[in-house]
N, C-alpha and C positions, 0 to 999 in steps of 0.2 A: 503493500497501499504506500508505494511513494509516496511525499507531498508536494504541492507546485513546489515547482523547482529541480525535481527530480530527486532530491534529497531520501535517503529512507527517513521517515517516524521521527527512531532517537537520534539522527546523525546534526552536527551541529560546522558552520565551518568556522575551520581556527585560523588566526593570525590574518582576518582579512584578508584571504584567497577568494579569486570566482567561483561562485557559488556551479559546480559540474553537473551535468545527470546520468552521473553514475556513483554508485559506492564504493570508497577506499578502503581499505584496513583504518579501521579500530584502529585506536589504542585507552589502554586503562595502567595507571600508575597504581599498584599493590603499595602500600606503603610508602608512597609517594604521587597521592592522586591525582585525578588529570583536572585539570585548567585551563579557562580562559585563554589560552597562547599556549598551546600543549600541542607541540606537533606529533603526528601521524607517519610513521614508516610505511611508503608503499613495499612489501615483500613477499615474499611468497615461500614454502618450505626452500629450496636451497638457493637461496639467497642471504646476503648478511649486509647488504645497505643498508647503510644510515643518512641515505639521501632525503630531502625532505620536499617532495611534491608541493606546487603551491596549487590551494583551498585541497588542503588536508583535510583531514574530519579526524572529531577524538568524539570518543562515550565516554560518560563522566560515571562515575559510580554514582550509588542509590546518595551518597551524604561519602564524608573524609574518609580514607584509613581509619580505623577506631584500635587507638591499641588499647588491651586487652590484660587482664591476670592482675594477678598480685606477687605474683614475682621478679624482683628486680633484677636489671639485667647492667652487667658491667663488663666492658668490653675494655680490650688491652691491645690492641691494635701500633701503638706510635710512640716513640719509633719501631717501625718492623722490622728494620736490619741498625742493627747497631752493632757499630765498626770502632767507635774508640774506646781503648782496653780502662781507659778513663772515666767513662760513666758509669756511675753506680745509682742510683735512688728508687724508689717509688714508680714507675713509667705511669700509672696511673691510681684513683682510690675514688670513695663513695662512704660519703660520712652523710647523708643525709638521712638514717634513722637514728634520733636524736630523744630524752629522755621527757621530753614534753612535750611527746606524740603521744605517749601512755602505751605502747604497746610492750608486750610481753614475748614477741616472735614476729618473723620474716622468713620469707623464703628468698633466695637469689641465686642468677646462674652469671657465670665470669661466662666472656670468651675472648682464652687469647692466642696471641701471633705473634709469635719472636723471632726471629736470625740472627744466630752469635754468628759477626763476622768479623769479631776479632782475631790473633793467630792462636788462645787458648780455650779453655775449659768458663764457663761461667754458673751461675745457676739463678735459675725465673723463681718465682715465690709467691704467695699468697697468705699475707700475714691478717690477723684480726686486735684491732684496739679493741680495748673494753673501757672505756669512757669514764663508766659510774662508779660512784665511788660507796653504791650500795644493792649491787647483785654482782652473782657471775656471771654467767652467762656460758653456753655450750652449741656445738657443733650435730650438728644431727640430721638424719634423712642424706645425708651426704654419696654422690654421684657423680662419675667422670669418666671419660675417655681421651685420653691424651697424643698428641701428635707423636711422640715417644722417641722425641731426639731422634728423629731421624735425614740422612745428608739427601735422596730422594727422596721418590713416592708421595708430595706433597697432596697432591691435589685427589691422587689415591684417598691415601689417609684423611682426607679434607672431608672427600664423600662419606667415609664410613664412618667421620663423626656425622656430620650433618645428618645420614639415615639414623642413626644410637638416639642422637636428639629428638629427631622428630617419631620415630617411633616410642621413646619412654623404655628405651633398652642398656640405655648407662649403664658400666659396670661399677658394684659398691666400689664405695672411696675411703677411708680409715683415716680420718683426718691426723697433719703429725702432733696436732694438740688440740684434743674435742670437747676443752675446758680452760676457761681467759679468767683470772680473779680481778678483782676489784682493781683499776687502776695498770692497769697489764697491757702489755700484747706479746702475741705470741703467733707462731707459722704454726698456718693447717696445712698447707700443702709446699715441696718442694723439687725443684726435677734438674740437671748438671744437664748443662747443652753447651756441648763438643762443638769447635770450632766446625762456622761455615753448616750447620746444623740447625732446625728447625724445633722449637719447641713451644706447649699451650695445649688448646682442647677445648671441650666444653664442659663447665664444671655444673655440681648443679648440687645445696645445700638446706638445709633450716640452720637460718640464729632464734635463739631461744635464752628466754631469762630461765637459771636452772638454779641459783637458791639466791632471796635476800628478797628485796622490794624495789617499788617504782619499776619504770618501763628501761628498756635497752638501749641505749646510748652507744655506739660502734664507731670505729672506721674500719674496713676493706682496702685494701692495698696491693696491688702485683706488684712485684719487685725485681731489680736485678742488679747483684753484684758478686764477687770473689767466690768462687766455692768455698768452703770451711767460711764466710762471715755468716753472722747471723744477721739475715734480712730484717728483723725488728731492727736496726741501729740507723735505719735507715727511710725517714719519714716526711721527707721534703719528696716534691713529686717534678720530677727535672721536667725540660722544655719543652714542646711538641716542636715535632720535624716539621712541621707540615704538611705530611707527604699523607700518614694514612688519620684510619677513625680511634677516636678516645670518650669515653662519655660511660654515664649513668643513667639509666633511666628509673621513671614509677613503675612503668611494663616490662615485658619483653615477650611479647605474643600482637597481633596487628590482623584483626578482620577488615572485610570490603564485602559488598553481595553490589550485583545487577539484574535485584527483580524488576528497577523500575526500566533498565535497559535491557531488555535481552538482544541478542543476537539474532537478528531474523533471518529466517529462507520461504520460501524462495525472491523476496522482495529485495533481498542484498545478499544475493548467492558469489559469494568472496570470503576470503579470510578474518578474520579478526585476529587481534595483536591485541595480547591481555599482559600486561606486564610485571613482573613481580621486581620490581628493579630500582635505583636511586635517577635522581635526575642525574645529570651529567657534570653539569658546570656549573658553577656563581649561585649565585642568594637560593634558598631552599623554597620553591613554591609556599605559597598558603595553605595548608591542611599535612604538610607532608610532617610525618612521624618520625620521632630521636633525632634532631636533628640537636648543633652545640648549642643553641639555644637555650632548648625543655633540658637539656642534660643535668643535674646538681656537680658542680664544679672548684667549690670549696674556694674559689678566686682564682684557679689555675685554667688555662685553653683546653675546652673543650674539642672535638671535633665531629661534625656531622658524620651517624654514620649512614653513611646515602647506602650501601649494600644492604643493610640488616643483618648486618654479619650477628649472630647468633640470635637473631626474633623466630618464632616461629609466625609463621606467614599462612589464612586460613582464608580463599576467597569460595564463597560462592558463585557458579559461575550459571545460567541463565540465559534458556535457548527458545527459541520460539519457529513453531510452524502454522505458520500465514497460507500455506494452500487452501480449498476447501476443502480436501479430503485424504486420503492414505497415509504415510509415511514419511519422511524425511531425515534422511541420516548425518547424524552428528558427531564429531568427534575433539577431541581436543591432545593437542602434542607439550612436550615440553622444550622445547630448543634455546640454545642458547643465541642472544641477536648483540655481536658486537661485533671487534673490529680484529678477528683474529684470536685472542685465547681465547681457550677453550675454553665449558663453563663444567663446577662441579659444585655440586649437592642431590638432594634427591627429592620424593614428592610421593604421595602418598594418598590413594582415595578408597571407598569403599568398593570394596571387590575388588580389586585391582593390587594383585604383587605391589610390593614398593620396589620402587626405581631408584637406582644410584645414577645418576651421570656421572659420565667425568670422559665421553668422545671426544678422540684429537681433534675429529671436526667440528666445526663453529657451529655449525647450519645442521647436524644429527637432533632427528627428531624422536622422541616415543608417545606414542599413543598412553595416556593414562586415562580418558576415559569418551566409550565409543554407549550411540543409542541409538536407534529408532524411535523419532517422536511426531505420533500423531499431533492432527490437528492441536492445537492449543502450543502451553509453555512449560517447561521442564528443567531441570536445573540437576547440576550434584555440585558436594564439595571437597574445591583440590588443596594440600598442603602441600607449605614447600621450605625447604630449609635450607641454607648455602653453606656455602664450602669455606674455611678458607682459601685463598689465590684463587678464588670462582672470574671466572672473565664472565664482567655484569653488561649489559644487564640483561636477564635471561628474561624469559615469552610464555606465558600460554596460550599457541594461540587455537582462535575455534575456529574447525569449517564446516 
């Protein structure tokens, strides 16, 4: 049912382009919601062109991307490659939980991704400082999957970590110190990072009051120092390299839906592009979550989490058969839409085995959903998590 001017009823012209009596691919941003002025890329399954044709169209989500869940996210990826042997200190921190909030428990997720480019071994650690003088805190429900101090195979390990995080199959983790006394700091995890190797991974835990009274009050830090040193001796955060992401946010999941703007056939029998992506450069658009401005900083410099690393992303995808009768086949695929780097991550959908992505082809695709839809609308929910080192943005294509 094209509207006047040949547009599909749910499409809008972007950037003042000329209206065309064709239906170009749509662009949705999960975690960086589509907004007026957003470009849409004319693509096919086999191409990764980033050219922006005049008069491109976009389709908006029903509302801006909605950060959800009560688990906080700490992202430590800056500096990603550490080249100076003299660099020691906290790489990032999270001190948002204070006694004044009256909380007695809080859950966390940490995503760490750091490379040792010095000539000798170093130590990467997570420390927990208890600022309360009236209670003791403990670490429980601890689960993790680390990179494993690896020299090669970073994307392979990255997608394994993403799949474990997405499916809730991280391994049990026994903290180095499970209890932290009043007004003290302890190391809860540490690992050796050999020269030219990668360490980090995905960690989850709950921090709660174990003894005493009053609200919990603490600071979490990721720390870089020499092997054999006490990581708790380094409370100060190092300067940002300005190259990668770091920050601490109140949520670690994001949800979107396009129920009010379904991808419709046969009106517009072209591919639609649903991007689980970042904005590629510049100032974050209105409605984008996990920005530096939304991060707790403690007076230090946070950096936008454009790739949504450490974030579980959920998209409810709606399609519509506008025909008078019979069924129309729809399918959804996940692929990397970028400039050549391969994508690494994971995706799950009810009734479909979990998929780990990590092809050497930037245009590789996998079917995550297929359905023959009768007259009317149908939907499916897809969940995605990106791996460290992933080539972004990554998209879900609807056909």
